[in-house]
N, C-alpha and C positions, 0 to 999 in steps of 0.2 A: 613742863619740861619739853624742850625742843631739841631734836637730834637730827643730824644730817648723816645719811648713809650713802656711801659710794660703793655701788655693787657691780661686780663683773657679770658678764653674760652667763646664764646657767646656774646662778646662785639659787639655792632652795632654802626657804625659811620654813621649817616644819610646822605642822598644825599645832597651835598652842592657844592658851587663853591667859588672861591676867586680870586682876581687879581694877586696873586703870582703864579709863576711856582712851581710845587711840584715834587720831585723825592724821591722815598723811596726804602729801602733795607730791606729785611727780614733777621734778624740775626738768629732767631730760631722760631719754631712753624709754624703754617699754617694760612693763611688768604684768604678770597675771596674778591677780589677788583673789583669794577665796575667803569670804566672810559668811559664816553661818550656812555653809554649803552652796553658796552662790558664787560663781566665778565670773570675772570680767577682765579683759585686757585693757590696760590703761597706758596713756602716753603723756607727753609734756602738757602741763596745765590741768590734768585730771586730778581728782582727789577721791579719798575713800575714808570710811570710818569703821571702827570695830568697837561695839559697845562692851562694857565690862563683862567678863565671863563668857563671851562668845568665841568659839573656836575660829581661828583665822590662820592663813598661810599665804606664802607668796613665792613666785619664781620669776627671775629676771629673764625676759625674752631677748633683751640686748642690754649692754652696759647702761646703768641707770644711776641717777642721783635722786634720792627720795628724802624728803623732810617729814619726820614724824613728830607729833606732839602727844604727850601723855599727861593725863590729869587723874589723880595726883601723880607727882613724879614717881618713876620706878626706882626703888632702892637698889635693885641689881645693876642699874646703869650709873649710879653715883660713884665717883672716884674717891 
């Protein structure tokens, strides 16, 4: 499953985990992502991953476009 997120500055995605593997790519803007207790600031062209069951969170440092992939697909995102 591939999802595009358009995020305003200051959006906070609370710490959570899920059974899916997640990988993301920063198209534009800047975010701070924390995976397994380690934080890093990311910008255009950077990517990240969160293994299944690992706590992760994010905060936008400036307006951002992020593309996330989930495997297997997340049922809660299906329409």
